C-alpha positions in Angstrom: -0.1 0.2 0.0 1.4 4.0 -0.6 2.8 5.3 2.3 3.5 1.9 4.1 6.9 0.6 4.4 8.1 -1.9 1.7 9.2 -5.3 3.2 12.6 -5.7 2.8 13.9 -8.5 0.4 14.8 -11.8 1.2 17.6 -13.7 -0.6 16.7 -16.1 -3.1 19.5 -19.3 -3.9 20.8 -18.1 -7.6 20.8 -21.5 -8.6 16.9 -21.8 -8.5 16.4 -17.9 -9.9 15.3 -19.6 -13.1 12.1 -20.7 -11.8 11.3 -17.1 -11.4 11.0 -16.8 -15.5 9.9 -20.6 -16.5 7.7 -19.3 -19.0 5.5 -22.5 -20.5 4.1 -25.4 -19.6 6.2 -29.0 -18.7 6.4 -30.2 -21.9 7.4 -34.1 -23.0 10.2 -34.3 -25.9 9.9 -37.1 -28.2 12.7 -38.0 -30.0 13.4 -41.6 -32.5 16.7 -42.9 -32.8 18.5 -46.4 -34.2 14.3 -47.4 -34.3 13.7 -46.4 -30.7 10.9 -44.1 -29.7 11.9 -42.1 -26.4 10.1 -39.3 -24.3 12.1 -36.6 -21.8 10.1 -34.2 -19.9 11.5 -30.9 -20.1 10.3 -27.8 -17.8 13.1 -25.1 -19.2 12.5 -23.9 -22.6 11.5 -20.6 -24.7 8.9 -19.4 -27.0 11.3 -17.7 -29.4 9.0 -16.6 -32.1 5.6 -17.0 -34.0 7.0 -19.0 -36.6 6.7 -21.0 -34.1 10.3 -21.3 -32.7 11.2 -22.8 -29.2 14.6 -22.9 -27.4 14.9 -25.7 -25.2 17.4 -26.9 -22.6 18.4 -30.5 -22.8 22.0 -31.5 -21.3 24.4 -34.2 -22.8 23.9 -36.3 -19.6 20.1 -37.2 -21.0 19.4 -40.0 -23.7 17.3 -37.7 -25.7 20.5 -35.6 -26.2 22.0 -37.9 -29.0 18.8 -38.3 -30.5 18.4 -35.1 -30.8 21.8 -34.4 -32.0 21.7 -37.0 -34.4 18.3 -36.8 -36.1 17.9 -32.6 -35.8 14.1 -33.4 -35.1 11.7 -33.8 -32.2 7.9 -33.7 -31.5 7.3 -31.3 -28.4 4.0 -32.5 -26.9 2.3 -30.7 -24.2 0.5 -32.7 -21.9 -2.6 -32.0 -19.6 -2.7 -32.2 -15.8 -4.4 -35.2 -16.0 -0.9 -36.7 -17.1 1.4 -34.7 -14.9 2.2 -38.3 -12.3 3.4 -39.6 -15.7 4.9 -36.7 -16.9 6.9 -36.1 -14.0 8.2 -40.2 -13.6 9.4 -39.9 -17.2 11.5 -37.2 -16.4 13.0 -39.6 -13.5 13.9 -42.4 -15.7 15.9 -43.4 -18.7 15.0 -43.9 -22.2 18.4 -45.9 -22.1 16.7 -48.7 -20.1 13.1 -47.7 -20.4 10.9 -48.0 -23.1 8.7 -45.2 -21.9 5.3 -45.2 -24.0 4.9 -48.3 -22.7 6.2 -47.8 -19.1 3.5 -45.3 -18.8 0.8 -46.3 -20.9 1.1 -43.5 -23.9 0.8 -44.1 -27.3 2.8 -43.2 -30.1 1.3 -42.0 -33.6 2.7 -41.4 -36.6 4.2 -37.9 -37.6 4.0 -36.3 -40.7 7.3 -34.6 -41.0 9.7 -36.2 -38.4 10.4 -39.8 -37.4 9.7 -38.9 -33.7 6.2 -39.6 -32.6 3.2 -37.7 -31.7 2.2 -38.3 -28.0 -1.6 -39.3 -28.6 -3.0 -38.5 -25.1 -1.5 -34.9 -25.1 -3.1 -31.6 -25.9 -1.3 -30.6 -28.4 1.9 -31.9 -30.6 4.4 -29.7 -32.7 6.6 -31.6 -35.0 9.9 -29.7 -35.0 13.1 -29.6 -36.4 16.6 -28.4 -35.1 17.3 -24.9 -36.2 20.1 -23.7 -34.0 22.4 -25.4 -32.0 25.1 -22.6 -31.3 24.8 -22.7 -27.8 24.4 -26.5 -27.1 27.8 -26.8 -26.5 27.6 -23.6 -23.4 24.2 -23.8 -22.9 22.7 -26.9 -23.5 20.3 -24.4 -25.5 18.8 -25.8 -28.6 16.3 -23.9 -31.2 13.6 -25.9 -32.7 11.2 -24.8 -35.6 7.8 -26.3 -35.7 7.1 -27.7 -39.2 3.7 -29.8 -38.3 1.4 -28.7 -35.6 -1.8 -31.3 -33.9 -4.3 -31.1 -31.1 -6.5 -33.6 -29.2 -9.6 -33.9 -30.5 -11.4 -34.0 -27.7 -9.5 -33.7 -24.4 -10.8 -34.8 -20.9 -8.9 -32.1 -19.4 -7.4 -28.9 -21.2 -5.4 -27.8 -18.2 -1.6 -28.0 -18.6 1.2 -27.7 -15.6 4.0 -25.5 -14.7 6.8 -26.7 -12.6 8.1 -24.2 -10.0 11.7 -25.6 -9.5 11.0 -27.6 -6.2 9.1 -30.2 -7.0 5.9 -28.5 -7.1 3.8 -27.5 -9.6 0.9 -25.4 -10.7 -1.8 -26.1 -12.8 -3.3 -23.5 -15.2 -7.0 -22.1 -13.7 -9.5 -19.8 -14.3 -9.7 -18.4 -17.7 -9.9 -14.6 -18.2 -11.2 -13.4 -21.1 -9.7 -10.2 -22.4 -10.2 -10.2 -25.5 -11.7 -7.0 -26.2 -8.8 -5.3 -24.7 -6.5 -6.6 -27.2 -7.4 -3.6 -29.9 -4.3 -3.8 -31.1 -4.3 -7.2 -32.3 -7.7 -7.9 -33.1 -7.1 -9.4 -36.3 -5.4 -12.5 -34.0 -8.6 -13.2 -32.0 
């Protein structure tokens, strides 16, 4: 409230500060390598343009890293909140030893432009090609460009979920419709 003394800020661990700005929902990255499909959970990503272009962080210690490096393609799948437990568990095992589609009851579907499969149960799937790996060696950051986009025809749950960074998550809630205020972007709504 104006006129009141503001509370003094409390220092926060720098290594967790990325959680302040994680922008989007938790993702599943689908890859295909040597005849094998794989899934990986990713929460560190960035929307980089309207094409769409997406940046994802994927370290060399992850099984999916080599698949993305070699194939130059993947599918970004956006799971609903009802898939939260499976999505988190997918991130806690390796595709080297686990068939994650089978283990977690998910259905791979053929993509149109990449070898990696769509995830049938997810709200959205975006087939992607790797367009820039300049920051991969120094920051584990890959830039992808979407080639085809898909949506679930009749999802039971349309909510997504977001990582807070400490093992907790936020599920999307109430939708606020402010399209009438988007006067500069009327042709987009």
